[in-house]
C-alpha positions in Angstrom: 29.5 -6.2 -21.6 26.1 -6.6 -19.8 25.1 -8.5 -16.6 21.6 -9.2 -15.3 20.3 -8.5 -11.8 16.8 -8.2 -10.4 15.4 -4.5 -10.3 15.1 -3.3 -6.8 14.3 0.2 -7.7 13.5 1.6 -11.1 15.3 4.3 -13.2 18.4 4.3 -15.2 21.6 5.6 -13.6 25.1 6.9 -15.3 28.2 6.7 -13.4 31.2 5.5 -12.5 31.9 2.1 -10.4 33.1 2.3 -6.7 33.1 -1.1 -4.7 32.5 -1.1 -1.1 32.6 -4.2 1.2 30.7 -4.8 4.5 31.0 -8.5 5.1 33.8 -10.0 7.2 34.6 -13.7 6.9 33.5 -15.8 10.0 35.6 -15.9 13.2 38.2 -18.6 13.2 38.2 -20.3 17.0 41.3 -22.6 16.4 44.2 -22.7 19.2 47.1 -21.0 18.0 50.8 -21.8 18.7 53.3 -19.4 20.0 54.5 -18.3 17.0 50.9 -17.6 15.7 49.9 -15.7 18.9 53.1 -13.4 18.6 51.9 -12.6 14.8 48.2 -11.8 16.0 49.7 -9.7 18.9 51.4 -7.6 16.2 48.4 -7.6 13.9 46.2 -6.1 16.3 48.8 -3.5 17.1 48.8 -2.5 13.4 45.1 -2.4 12.8 44.4 -0.1 15.9 47.2 2.2 14.7 45.9 2.0 10.8 42.3 2.3 12.0 43.0 5.7 14.2 44.7 6.9 11.5 41.6 6.3 8.9 39.3 8.0 11.6 41.2 10.8 12.1 41.5 11.4 8.2 37.5 11.0 8.3 37.3 13.8 10.8 39.1 16.1 8.4 36.0 16.3 6.2 33.5 17.0 8.9 32.5 20.2 11.0 33.8 19.5 14.4 30.5 20.7 16.0 28.4 17.8 14.0 27.6 14.5 15.7 29.5 12.5 13.3 32.7 14.3 14.5 32.1 13.7 18.1 31.2 9.9 17.5 34.6 9.5 15.5 36.2 11.1 18.4 34.6 8.6 21.0 36.0 5.7 18.7 39.2 7.2 18.5 39.5 7.4 22.7 38.2 4.1 23.1 40.9 2.8 20.7 43.6 4.6 22.3 42.2 3.3 25.6 45.5 1.5 27.2 43.2 -0.8 29.7 41.2 -2.0 26.6 44.4 -2.7 24.2 45.5 -4.6 27.6 42.5 -6.7 27.6 42.9 -7.5 24.0 46.3 -8.8 24.2 45.9 -10.6 27.3 42.7 -12.6 25.9 45.1 -13.5 22.8 47.8 -14.7 25.0 45.7 -16.3 27.5 42.8 -18.2 25.3 45.4 -18.5 22.0 42.7 -17.2 20.0 43.1 -15.1 16.9 42.8 -11.0 17.2 39.3 -11.1 15.8 38.2 -13.3 18.4 39.7 -11.2 20.9 37.8 -8.4 19.5 34.6 -9.8 19.2 34.6 -10.9 23.1 36.0 -8.1 24.2 34.0 -5.6 22.6 31.0 -7.3 23.0 31.6 -7.6 27.0 32.0 -3.9 27.3 28.8 -3.2 25.2 26.6 -5.6 27.5 28.1 -4.0 30.6 27.4 -0.6 29.1 23.8 -1.3 27.9 23.0 -2.4 31.6 24.1 0.8 33.1 21.5 3.2 34.6 22.8 6.3 32.6 20.8 6.4 29.3 23.4 7.9 27.2 26.2 5.4 28.3 23.8 2.5 28.1 23.0 3.8 24.5 26.6 3.8 23.4 26.7 -0.1 23.3 25.5 0.0 19.9 28.6 2.4 19.0 31.1 -0.3 20.4 29.7 -3.0 18.5 29.8 -0.8 15.3 33.5 0.2 16.2 34.4 -3.6 16.7 33.0 -4.2 13.0 35.4 -1.7 11.8 38.4 -3.1 13.9 37.8 -6.6 12.8 37.6 -5.2 9.4 41.1 -3.6 9.5 42.4 -6.7 11.2 41.6 -8.6 7.7 43.6 -6.0 5.8 40.8 -3.5 4.8 39.7 -0.5 6.2 36.0 0.2 6.2 34.8 2.5 3.5 35.0 6.2 3.7 33.0 7.9 1.3 33.6 11.5 2.8 35.4 12.3 -0.3 33.0 10.5 -2.7 33.0 11.6 -6.7 29.8 13.0 -8.0 28.0 10.5 -10.2 28.8 7.4 -8.5 27.2 3.8 -9.1 28.0 2.0 -5.6 28.6 -1.8 -5.9 28.4 -3.5 -2.4 28.0 -7.1 -0.8 25.3 -5.8 1.5 24.3 -2.7 3.3 22.2 -2.2 6.5 19.7 0.6 6.8 22.0 2.2 9.2 24.9 2.1 6.5 22.7 3.3 3.8 21.5 6.4 5.8 25.2 8.0 5.8 25.5 7.4 2.4 26.2 11.0 0.5 22.7 10.4 -1.8 23.7 13.5 -3.8 26.8 11.8 -5.3 25.2 8.4 -5.9 23.5 8.0 -8.8 23.0 4.0 -8.8 23.2 0.9 -6.2 24.1 -2.5 -6.8 24.0 -5.1 -4.0 24.9 -8.6 -4.0 23.0 -9.4 -0.9 19.4 -8.6 0.3 15.8 -8.8 -0.9 13.2 -7.1 -2.8 11.5 -6.2 0.6 14.5 -5.7 2.7 14.6 -2.2 4.6 17.8 -1.4 2.2 15.8 -2.0 -0.9 12.9 0.1 0.5 15.2 3.0 1.3 16.6 2.9 -2.2 13.1 3.3 -3.8 12.4 6.0 -1.4 15.3 8.1 -2.2 14.7 7.5 -6.0 18.0 5.7 -6.5 18.0 3.0 -9.4 19.2 -0.2 -7.9 19.8 -4.0 -9.0 19.8 -6.9 -6.5 21.8 -10.2 -6.6 24.8 -8.9 -8.5 27.6 -11.4 -8.4 31.1 -9.8 -7.9 32.6 -13.1 -9.0 31.2 -12.7 -12.6 32.7 -9.4 -13.1 35.8 -8.9 -10.7 37.9 -8.7 -13.8 35.6 -6.7 -15.7 34.7 -3.7 -13.2 37.3 -1.9 -11.3 36.7 1.3 -9.4 36.3 4.2 -11.9 34.8 1.8 -14.6 32.0 3.6 -16.6 28.8 1.8 -15.8 25.0 2.0 -16.8 22.6 0.7 -14.4 19.4 0.0 -16.2 16.9 -0.3 -13.5 13.8 -0.8 -16.3 15.4 -3.9 -17.7 17.6 -5.1 -14.9 20.9 -4.9 -16.9 24.4 -3.4 -15.7 26.2 -2.5 -18.8 30.1 -2.1 -18.4 32.2 0.1 -20.5 29.4 0.7 -22.7 29.7 1.9 -26.1 28.6 5.3 -27.3 25.7 4.1 -29.1 24.1 2.3 -26.4 25.1 5.5 -24.0 22.8 7.6 -26.3 20.3 5.0 -26.5 19.9 4.7 -22.6 20.0 8.3 -22.3 17.1 8.8 -24.5 15.3 6.1 -22.6 16.0 7.7 -19.4 14.5 11.2 -20.8 11.5 9.3 -22.0 10.8 8.0 -18.5 11.3 11.5 -17.1 8.6 12.9 -19.7 6.4 10.1 -18.4 6.8 11.0 -14.9 6.2 14.7 -15.7 3.1 13.9 -17.4 1.5 11.9 -14.4 1.7 15.2 -12.2 -1.9 16.0 -14.0 -3.3 13.4 -11.9 -2.0 14.7 -8.8 -5.4 16.6 -8.0 -7.5 14.3 -8.9 -9.8 12.1 -6.9 -8.8 9.0 -6.1 -11.8 6.9 -7.1 -12.9 4.5 -9.8 -14.8 5.1 -12.7 -18.1 4.1 -10.7 -17.3 6.3 -7.9 -15.5 3.9 -5.2 -13.1 6.0 -3.2 -9.8 4.9 -1.8 -7.8 6.8 0.4 -3.9 7.0 -0.9 -1.5 7.6 1.7 2.5 7.6 1.4 5.0 5.4 3.4 8.3 7.8 4.7 11.1 7.7 6.8 12.1 11.2 7.4 10.8 14.8 7.0 12.2 15.5 3.7 10.3 12.5 2.1 6.8 14.0 3.9 7.7 17.2 1.5 7.9 15.0 -1.3 4.5 13.2 -0.6 2.5 16.5 -0.7 4.1 17.3 -4.2 2.6 14.0 -5.7 -0.8 14.6 -4.0 -0.9 11.9 -1.3 -3.8 12.5 1.3 -1.3 12.0 4.4 1.1 9.8 5.8 -0.1 6.0 6.2 3.4 5.0 7.7 6.0 6.9 9.6 8.9 4.6 10.0 10.2 6.5 13.0 13.4 4.2 13.9 14.8 5.8 10.8 15.2 8.8 12.3 17.4 7.0 14.8 19.8 5.2 12.2 22.8 7.4 12.9 21.8 9.3 16.2 24.4 9.9 18.4 21.3 9.2 21.3 18.0 8.7 21.7 15.9 11.9 21.0 14.3 12.9 24.1 10.6 13.6 24.5 11.0 17.1 23.7 13.2 16.4 20.5 10.8 13.8 19.3 7.4 16.1 19.9 9.4 18.9 17.8 9.8 16.3 15.1 6.2 15.0 15.0 5.1 18.4 15.1 7.0 19.7 12.2 5.9 16.5 10.4 2.2 17.7 10.9 2.9 21.1 10.0 4.0 19.7 6.7 0.8 17.6 6.3 -1.3 20.9 6.7 -4.2 18.9 8.1 -3.5 15.5 6.5 -3.4 12.3 8.7 0.0 11.5 10.2 0.3 7.7 10.9 3.5 7.1 13.2 4.6 3.6 13.8 6.3 3.0 17.0 10.1 2.3 16.6 10.3 -1.1 14.9 13.8 -2.2 16.2 15.5 -5.3 15.5 15.9 -7.8 12.4 18.1 -5.9 9.7 17.6 -2.8 11.6 20.2 -2.2 13.8 20.2 1.1 16.0 23.4 2.0 17.3 21.8 4.6 20.2 19.7 1.9 21.2 20.6 -1.2 23.6 20.1 -4.5 21.2 21.2 -8.0 22.4 22.9 -10.3 19.7 20.3 -13.0 18.5 20.8 -16.1 16.5 17.5 -15.4 14.7 16.9 -11.6 15.1 13.9 -11.7 12.6 12.0 -14.0 15.2 13.6 -12.2 18.3 13.1 -8.9 20.0 11.5 -6.7 17.6 8.5 -4.4 17.0 6.2 -4.3 20.0 8.4 -7.0 21.6 11.2 -4.3 21.9 8.9 -1.9 23.1 7.3 -3.7 25.8 11.0 -4.9 26.8 12.1 -1.5 27.1 9.2 0.5 28.6 11.1 3.7 29.0 12.0 4.2 25.5 8.2 3.3 24.4 6.9 5.7 27.0 9.0 8.7 25.9 8.2 8.1 22.2 4.4 7.8 23.2 4.5 10.9 25.2 5.8 12.9 22.7 3.2 11.7 20.0 0.3 12.2 22.4 1.6 15.6 22.8 2.0 16.1 19.0 -1.7 14.7 18.7 -2.8 18.3 19.9 -1.7 20.0 16.8 -3.1 17.4 14.0 -4.7 14.3 13.0 -2.5 11.8 14.4 -2.8 8.0 14.5 -0.4 5.5 16.5 0.5 2.2 15.1 2.2 -0.9 16.8 4.5 -3.1 14.7 4.8 -6.7 15.0 1.5 -7.5 17.5 0.9 -11.0 17.2 -1.7 -11.6 20.2 -4.1 -9.4 22.2 -1.9 -9.8 25.3 0.7 -7.5 23.5 -1.9 -4.7 23.1 -3.1 -5.1 26.6 0.4 -4.5 27.7 1.0 -1.5 25.2 -2.2 0.1 26.4 -1.2 -0.2 30.0 2.1 1.8 29.0 -0.2 4.5 26.9 -2.0 4.9 30.2 1.1 5.5 32.1 2.5 8.2 29.8 -0.8 10.0 30.1 -0.7 10.1 33.8 2.9 11.5 33.5 1.8 14.2 31.2 -1.1 15.1 33.4 1.2 15.2 36.3 3.7 17.3 34.5 0.6 19.6 33.4 1.4 19.2 29.5 -1.4 18.9 27.3 -1.9 16.3 25.0 -4.5 15.2 22.0 -6.5 12.1 21.2 -5.0 9.0 19.2 -6.5 6.4 16.9 -4.8 3.2 17.5 -3.6 0.3 15.1 -1.5 -2.4 14.4 0.6 -3.8 11.6 -0.5 -7.3 10.7 2.6 -8.9 9.6 2.4 -12.6 11.0 -0.2 -15.3 10.3 -0.8 -15.5 14.1 -2.1 -11.8 13.9 -4.5 -12.8 11.4 -6.0 -15.5 13.0 -5.7 -13.5 16.5 -7.5 -10.5 14.7 -11.0 -10.9 16.0 -9.5 -10.7 19.5 -7.8 -7.5 18.9 -10.1 -5.6 16.7 -12.5 -4.4 19.5 -9.4 -2.6 20.7 -8.6 -1.1 17.8 -9.5 2.0 15.3 -7.7 0.6 12.2 -5.5 -1.9 10.8 -2.5 -1.9 8.3 -1.3 -5.0 6.6 2.5 -5.0 6.2 2.8 -7.5 3.5 6.7 -7.4 3.5 7.1 -9.4 6.8 3.5 -11.1 6.3 5.0 -12.8 3.1 8.2 -13.6 5.0 6.5 -15.2 8.0 4.0 -17.0 6.0 6.4 -18.4 3.5 9.3 -19.0 6.0 11.6 -17.2 3.4 14.2 -14.6 4.7 13.2 -11.3 3.0 16.5 -10.2 2.9 18.1 -13.5 0.9 18.3 -12.6 -3.0 18.1 -16.1 -3.7 14.5 -16.4 -2.7 13.5 -12.8 -4.0 11.6 -14.4 -6.8 10.3 -17.8 -5.6 8.5 -16.8 -2.8 6.9 -13.6 -3.7 4.0 -11.8 -1.9 1.8 -12.7 -4.7 1.6 -16.2 -3.5 -1.7 -17.8 -2.9 -1.3 -18.3 0.9 -0.4 -14.3 1.4 -3.3 -13.4 -0.9 -5.7 -15.4 1.3 -4.4 -14.2 4.6 -4.7 -10.4 3.0 -8.4 -11.3 2.3 -8.9 -12.8 5.6 -7.5 -9.7 7.4 -10.0 -7.5 5.3 -12.9 -9.6 5.9 -12.5 -9.6 9.7 -12.2 -5.8 9.5 -14.9 -5.3 7.4 -17.1 -7.6 10.0 -16.1 -5.3 12.5 -16.3 -1.8 10.9 -12.6 -1.4 11.4 -10.8 0.7 8.7 -8.4 -1.5 6.9 -5.1 -0.4 5.2 -2.0 -2.0 3.2 1.3 -0.5 3.6 3.8 -3.2 2.2 5.6 -2.7 -0.7 3.2 -4.8 -2.7 0.7 -1.7 -2.9 3.2 0.3 -4.7 2.8 -2.0 -7.8 0.1 -0.4 -10.0 -0.4 -3.9 -11.8 -1.4 -5.2 -8.4 -3.7 -2.1 -7.4 -6.9 -3.7 -9.1 -6.5 -6.9 -7.0 -5.9 -5.3 -3.5 -8.8 -2.6 -4.2 -11.1 -5.7 -5.4 -10.4 -7.6 -1.9 -11.9 -4.5 -0.3 -9.1 -2.2 1.2 -10.2 1.0 2.4 -6.6 2.7 2.1 -3.4 2.2 0.5 0.0 3.5 1.9 2.7 3.4 -0.7 6.1 4.7 -1.8 5.6 8.3 -2.8 7.8 7.5 -6.0 4.9 5.3 -7.2 1.9 7.2 -5.9 1.0 8.6 -9.4 1.4 5.5 -11.1 -0.8 3.8 -8.9 -3.6 6.4 -8.8 -3.6 6.2 -12.5 -4.6 2.5 -12.3 -7.1 3.1 -9.8 -9.1 5.6 -11.8 -9.1 3.8 -15.2 -11.1 1.0 -13.9 -14.6 0.0 -12.3 -14.7 -0.9 -8.9 -17.1 -3.8 -10.1 -14.4 -5.3 -12.2 -12.0 -5.1 -9.5 -13.8 -7.1 -7.5 -14.6 -10.0 -10.1 -10.7 -9.6 -11.0 -9.9 -10.7 -7.0 -12.5 -13.5 -6.9 -11.0 -14.8 -10.2 -7.7 -14.5 -8.6 -8.8 -16.0 -5.1 -9.6 -19.4 -7.2 -5.9 -19.7 -8.7 -3.6 -21.9 -7.0 -0.2 -21.2 -8.5 2.1 -18.1 -8.4 2.6 -18.2 -12.5 -1.1 -18.1 -12.9 -1.6 -15.5 -10.5 0.9 -13.3 -12.2 -0.5 -13.9 -15.8 -4.0 -13.1 -14.6 -2.5 -9.7 -12.9 -0.2 -8.9 -16.1 -3.5 -9.5 -18.6 -5.9 -7.4 -16.6 -3.4 -4.6 -16.2 -2.8 -4.9 -20.0 -6.4 -4.4 -20.6 -6.4 -1.1 -18.9 -2.9 -0.2 -20.4 -1.4 -0.1 -17.0 
């Protein structure tokens, strides 16, 4: 039996199924009868008891000195707090609502109170309270949130959804594949899966296979064809094992290109950089011959942090990154908080539409102390290597003005504290149509620009990047997105400002000729795809890439653009 899905991360995985759930049903606000109130009171008491027991069980598999152990300890103490329990029970009685509604209201109230405190540690704990509320609500619905502390090796994980924070705690050494029901090709969880080299499928429907797949079922995830094979035959198993081995040999053969110059046959140079989210990924970039880091997603360092790293901790981290790069450029994107990236250690407000809310540079300007702490650490690290600072989600020049004022304040504090700092290059990630239109007013303040096609596609086409139903209908190869990329490049060329692209589009070797032909100076891509992209670059002539891009610019349908790109790639055997 086989089920089809959309390939999120290429590769072939063999393993046994384990299904987890992270989504909760919507809150029911109907008024309860006296009998129902009593029932909800009992359900709340039982849920708290079972969740505490579950958390204590999780602690047995952790070192008492580790952050996660202490975080769980804090959660247990909060759940055992008699005053909190009394507030929950009183809310059910007074407002005649179910226990889940009481948990949502009371926990959010506590989180809001903590986020407003002057004490940074306590303020940062507000996110932990929201996470605990989710776990308690899950327990109220009869299931405890998943515990992966004793996960077996060679597991293929099936989930309705995973946030980047939830992905960050997965024991990746035990997980061979991932299947998600929700999310998009450019969602941050999809990006993390590709960065980790974990084969993954999207748009998998649990309803199609609930009677076919049980925990422990033998699966083969084919991230080349997009098929999930359930209880495969021995013949199919052997066939896909051979296919997996062939792909491994192909990737090993690419290593001969690691140290080759990244230029076309007619000598046009393109700088190939890497996108990373942690220090371990940086070491992998040097193994595949990246010329530096074009995007360091610093917010991923915070996904499961107990508290926001202070200036000294961040400084050491950025210095370690520079040391690993051995003189190559490090492009640090300031914390891109918001949307689908929830950071428990940072205060965040609940928003009806977080993708259009306080995220990126907006979050930094709304929380200047957090921004200044990060900037001071980056400035100090710039004393030890080549560092570029990049602001996410900038749409207008006023945001840049405000950011540079805070940077001057950070410099003044460092001077007063007699701490040395280096010189930075400054850039923005172009992620909205407004940023493209306003770019001429911002370019005089910038040293470089990077095009973030993941969000640029989302905001141009009004298509949620985390929605699996829109993954194929609204791709970055839309004529509108290609036009905006071209306009951005032309603005930068006129202003003599270096222009890069850091979205997932750049990791597709078939699209490389188009992007180079449009005039990009740099590409920052997933390290796993870097050698494939380099081979695509060096096999052709720049003049032909330019003609290819000019041809694509005349096309008005996505299907025609795809056909033209695939035909061109076929000619070069890409």
